[in-house]
C-alpha positions in Angstrom: -18.5 -23.5 -37.7 -17.1 -20.0 -39.6 -18.0 -17.3 -37.5 -19.7 -14.0 -38.6 -18.0 -10.6 -38.9 -20.3 -8.0 -36.8 -22.9 -8.2 -34.5 -25.9 -8.0 -37.3 -24.9 -10.4 -39.5 -24.8 -13.1 -36.0 -28.8 -11.5 -35.9 -29.1 -12.6 -39.5 -27.7 -16.2 -39.5 -29.6 -16.9 -36.2 -32.5 -18.8 -37.6 -29.8 -20.6 -39.6 -28.0 -20.9 -35.0 -31.1 -21.6 -33.7 -31.1 -24.8 -36.3 -27.6 -26.4 -35.9 -28.4 -25.7 -31.7 -31.3 -27.7 -32.0 -30.1 -30.6 -34.2 -27.3 -31.0 -32.1 -29.5 -30.7 -29.1 -31.3 -34.0 -30.8 -28.3 -35.9 -30.8 -29.7 -36.1 -26.5 -32.6 -34.9 -26.3 -35.7 -36.4 -28.0 -38.1 -33.6 -29.4 -38.7 -30.5 -27.3 -38.3 -28.5 -29.9 -40.4 -25.2 -29.1 -39.1 -25.0 -25.1 -35.5 -25.3 -26.3 -36.7 -22.4 -29.1 -38.2 -20.5 -25.6 -35.3 -21.0 -23.5 -32.8 -20.1 -26.4 -35.5 -16.7 -26.7 -34.1 -16.1 -22.8 -30.4 -16.8 -23.4 -29.9 -14.3 -26.6 -32.5 -11.8 -24.6 -30.6 -12.0 -21.9 -32.9 -12.5 -19.4 -33.7 -15.6 -17.2 -36.6 -18.1 -17.4 -38.8 -20.4 -15.0 -40.0 -23.9 -16.3 -42.2 -26.0 -15.3 -42.8 -29.5 -15.6 -43.0 -33.3 -14.1 -40.3 -35.3 -12.9 -38.9 -37.2 -15.7 -38.4 -35.1 -18.3 -35.0 -34.9 -19.2 -34.6 -31.0 -17.8 -31.0 -30.9 -16.3 -29.9 -33.1 -19.5 -31.5 -30.5 -21.2 -29.8 -27.5 -19.9 -26.7 -29.1 -19.6 -26.0 -30.4 -23.2 -27.4 -27.4 -24.2 -24.1 -25.0 -22.4 -21.8 -27.2 -23.6 -23.3 -26.9 -27.4 -22.9 -23.1 -26.4 -19.5 -23.1 -24.2 -20.3 -21.9 -21.5 -19.2 -22.6 -18.1 -22.8 -24.5 -16.5 -23.6 -24.6 -13.0 -26.1 -27.4 -10.9 -27.7 -26.3 -7.6 -30.3 -28.5 -6.0 -32.5 -25.9 -3.8 -33.5 -27.9 -0.4 -35.1 -27.1 2.6 -31.6 -26.5 4.2 -29.8 -24.8 1.4 -28.5 -21.4 3.1 -27.6 -18.4 0.5 -23.8 -18.7 0.8 -23.9 -21.9 -0.3 -24.7 -20.2 -3.7 -22.9 -17.1 -3.5 -19.8 -18.7 -1.8 -18.3 -17.9 1.6 -15.6 -16.5 3.2 -12.9 -19.0 5.1 -10.2 -18.2 7.3 -6.5 -18.9 5.2 -3.3 -19.0 6.7 0.1 -17.4 4.4 2.2 -20.1 4.4 5.0 -17.8 3.7 4.5 -15.2 7.0 2.0 -17.0 8.8 -0.7 -14.3 8.9 -3.8 -15.2 8.5 -6.7 -13.1 6.3 -10.6 -14.4 4.7 -10.5 -15.9 1.2 -13.7 -15.6 -0.6 -14.6 -19.3 -2.6 -16.6 -18.8 -4.9 -20.1 -20.5 -4.8 -21.9 -22.0 -8.2 -23.1 -19.1 -8.8 -20.2 -17.8 -10.8 -21.0 -19.5 -14.2 -22.5 -18.7 -17.4 -25.7 -21.0 -16.7 -27.2 -21.7 -13.4 -29.6 -24.2 -13.0 -31.6 -24.1 -10.4 -33.4 -27.3 -9.9 -36.3 -27.5 -7.6 -35.8 -23.9 -6.4 -39.3 -24.0 -4.7 -38.0 -26.5 -1.9 -36.0 -23.6 0.2 -37.2 -21.1 1.8 -37.3 -17.3 0.7 -34.2 -16.7 2.7 -32.2 -18.7 0.1 -34.6 -18.1 -2.8 -33.4 -14.1 -2.5 -30.1 -14.9 -2.5 -30.7 -15.3 -6.1 -32.4 -12.3 -6.2 -29.3 -9.5 -6.7 -27.7 -12.1 -9.5 -30.2 -11.9 -11.5 -31.2 -8.3 -11.4 -28.0 -7.1 -10.9 -25.2 -9.7 -12.4 -23.3 -9.2 -9.2 -22.6 -10.9 -6.1 -21.9 -8.9 -3.1 -20.4 -10.4 0.4 -19.4 -8.1 3.0 -18.1 -5.3 1.5 -17.0 -6.3 -1.1 -19.0 -6.5 -4.6 -18.2 -9.4 -7.5 -19.3 -9.3 -10.8 -20.8 -12.6 -12.6 -19.0 -13.8 -15.9 -21.1 -12.3 -18.9 -23.0 -13.8 -20.6 -25.2 -15.0 -17.3 -28.3 -17.2 -17.7 -30.5 -18.8 -14.9 -33.0 -21.5 -15.5 -34.9 -22.9 -12.4 -37.1 -25.1 -12.3 -40.2 -26.3 -10.3 -41.8 -29.5 -9.8 -45.6 -28.5 -10.6 -47.8 -31.7 -8.5 -45.9 -31.8 -5.3 -47.2 -29.2 -2.9 -46.3 -30.6 0.2 -42.9 -29.0 1.6 -42.5 -26.2 -0.7 -42.3 -22.5 -0.8 -44.3 -20.6 -3.2 -42.1 -18.2 -5.2 -42.4 -14.4 -4.1 -43.9 -12.6 -6.2 -40.4 -10.3 -6.8 -38.7 -12.7 -6.9 -41.3 -14.4 -9.8 -40.8 -10.9 -12.1 -36.9 -11.3 -12.2 -37.8 -14.7 -14.4 -38.3 -13.4 -18.2 -40.3 -16.4 -19.5 -42.5 -19.4 -17.9 -41.9 -22.4 -19.6 -44.1 -25.5 -18.9 -42.8 -28.0 -20.3 -45.1 -31.8 -21.3 -44.9 -34.8 -21.7 -44.0 -36.2 -25.5 -46.1 -37.5 -27.7 -46.1 -41.2 -28.6 -43.5 -41.7 -31.3 -41.1 -39.4 -29.1 -41.5 -41.5 -26.0 -41.1 -44.5 -28.0 -37.8 -42.7 -29.3 -36.9 -42.1 -25.8 -37.2 -45.6 -24.6 -35.6 -46.5 -27.6 -32.3 -44.7 -27.3 -32.0 -44.9 -23.2 -31.8 -49.2 -23.2 -29.1 -49.1 -25.9 -25.7 -48.6 -26.2 -25.8 -45.9 -29.4 -23.9 -43.0 -27.1 -24.1 -39.1 -30.0 -21.6 -36.2 -28.6 -23.0 -33.0 -29.2 -20.9 -30.8 -30.9 -19.9 -27.2 -29.7 -22.4 -24.4 -32.6 -21.7 -20.9 -31.2 -19.0 -19.0 -28.9 -19.3 -17.1 -26.0 -18.2 -13.8 -27.9 -21.3 -14.6 -30.7 -23.6 -14.8 -27.6 -22.7 -11.3 -25.8 -23.1 -10.3 -29.6 -26.6 -11.1 -30.4 -27.2 -9.5 -26.8 -25.9 -6.5 -27.9 -27.6 -6.7 -31.6 -30.8 -7.0 -30.4 -31.2 -3.2 -29.1 -30.9 -2.2 -33.2 -33.7 -4.4 -33.9 -35.9 -1.7 -35.0 -39.4 -1.7 -33.9 -42.6 -0.3 -35.3 -45.1 2.4 -33.5 -48.4 0.3 -33.7 -46.5 -3.3 -32.2 -44.6 -1.7 -29.3 -48.0 0.4 -28.6 -49.9 -2.7 -29.0 -47.2 -4.3 -26.4 -47.9 -1.7 -23.8 -51.8 -2.1 -24.0 -51.6 -6.0 -24.3 -49.6 -5.7 -21.1 -52.3 -2.5 -19.4 -55.0 -4.9 -20.1 -54.0 -7.1 -17.3 -53.8 -4.9 -14.3 -57.5 -4.3 -12.8 -57.2 -1.0 -11.2 -56.7 0.6 -15.2 -60.3 2.6 -15.7 -60.4 0.9 -19.5 -59.6 -2.8 -18.5 -62.4 -5.3 -19.5 -64.6 -6.2 -16.5 -63.3 -10.0 -16.3 -59.8 -8.7 -15.2 -61.6 -6.3 -13.0 -63.2 -9.7 -11.6 -60.3 -12.6 -11.9 -57.2 -10.5 -11.6 -56.1 -9.4 -8.3 -52.2 -8.3 -9.4 -51.3 -7.6 -12.9 -48.2 -7.0 -15.3 -45.3 -4.2 -14.4 -43.5 -2.1 -16.6 -41.0 -5.0 -16.8 -43.5 -6.9 -18.7 -43.3 -4.8 -21.3 -39.6 -4.3 -21.8 -39.3 -8.2 -21.8 -42.8 -9.0 -24.1 -40.9 -6.4 -27.4 -37.4 -8.1 -25.8 -38.5 -11.9 -26.6 -40.3 -10.0 -29.7 -37.2 -9.4 -31.9 -35.5 -12.6 -30.7 -38.5 -14.7 -31.6 -38.7 -13.2 -35.8 -35.0 -12.9 -35.5 -35.4 -16.5 -34.9 -37.4 -17.0 -37.8 -35.7 -15.5 -40.0 -37.1 -11.7 -39.9 -35.4 -8.4 -38.2 -38.1 -6.3 -37.3 -41.2 -8.0 -35.0 -44.9 -7.8 -35.7 -47.9 -8.3 -33.7 -48.0 -11.5 -34.4 -44.8 -12.2 -32.9 -45.8 -10.1 -29.9 -48.8 -12.4 -29.4 -46.5 -15.8 -29.9 -44.7 -14.8 -26.7 -47.0 -13.3 -24.4 -48.0 -16.4 -22.8 -44.7 -17.0 -21.3 -44.1 -13.3 -20.8 -47.3 -12.9 -19.0 -48.5 -15.6 -17.4 -46.5 -15.7 -13.9 -46.7 -11.8 -14.0 -50.8 -12.5 -13.5 -51.8 -13.1 -10.5 -55.4 -15.1 -10.8 -58.5 -13.8 -7.8 -59.8 -16.6 -6.0 -63.0 -15.5 -7.9 -61.2 -16.5 -11.3 -60.2 -19.9 -9.2 -63.6 -20.4 -8.4 -64.6 -20.3 -12.3 -62.1 -22.7 -13.2 -59.7 -19.6 -14.9 -56.0 -19.6 -14.6 -53.9 -17.0 -15.5 -52.8 -18.4 -19.3 -56.5 -18.6 -19.9 -57.0 -15.1 -19.3 -54.2 -13.8 -21.1 -55.8 -16.5 -24.2 -59.1 -14.2 -23.9 -57.4 -10.6 -23.8 -55.3 -11.8 -27.2 -58.8 -12.1 -28.5 -60.1 -8.9 -27.4 -56.9 -6.6 -27.6 -57.2 -5.3 -31.0 -54.3 -4.3 -33.0 
């Protein structure tokens, strides 16, 4: 693939790049185009994402294959109840200098020092270990003792959790949930896709995906997103939508006051606009519209809107509340 000359040209070609990435992924992954696109939104917007889905939907295979296509260093961390923070960040080891026999501590980097991190079943480890990801996700660096180590760029954490098994799990704290730009739901394939999955995995056919984009190009896209213009009415709509999720706002709808314990914070407004920019660019448009804001609203907001007991009693989840809000928030 010929590399574009500048960041804006990278954005101009982003729709074509997306199609090529999906085409290469389809050599290994059947379907899931929407999920792949949502992961690309997080990547190019320099955010992180939390994926929820039942076992057996090829989440690990999808992420590891994507890393190959994007030419990123991949690292998978299996979160278990006995996982320690140092198992993620790394640890200092007492080492002896062979030339003079002196001893010193050497830092051995952990799996967090990669470009694309798969935090598998993140809710199976206690909060102390979960929090080891917080500084890395927010500050793109790791502190060990008195030393701070920068992480490689680009840096993307994709965490997964199983929504059907609650025994032996630790719900993610709200502060950590807010670090994830997107909350992506991966569902079962349809009938034809499942037939194709069974056929491809029970035969000897092997298709090796090819690299499509370089790390430098990804960083260029992440930089160029800040040059994408956003009109005043689109920006205002995004902020009004986020503020309407807060039950303590005077003009919030009555159902928000009843069904929501805690609404989305300012970080949600930022992520909503950033995600809409990339969503528009992936569709070949270089300025987001209100429809783009609406298209990404659920995946940006649903893990930030904490429902009340009244909502649970009435059978409402956060996504349903957001859908109702989208219907009623005027442009």
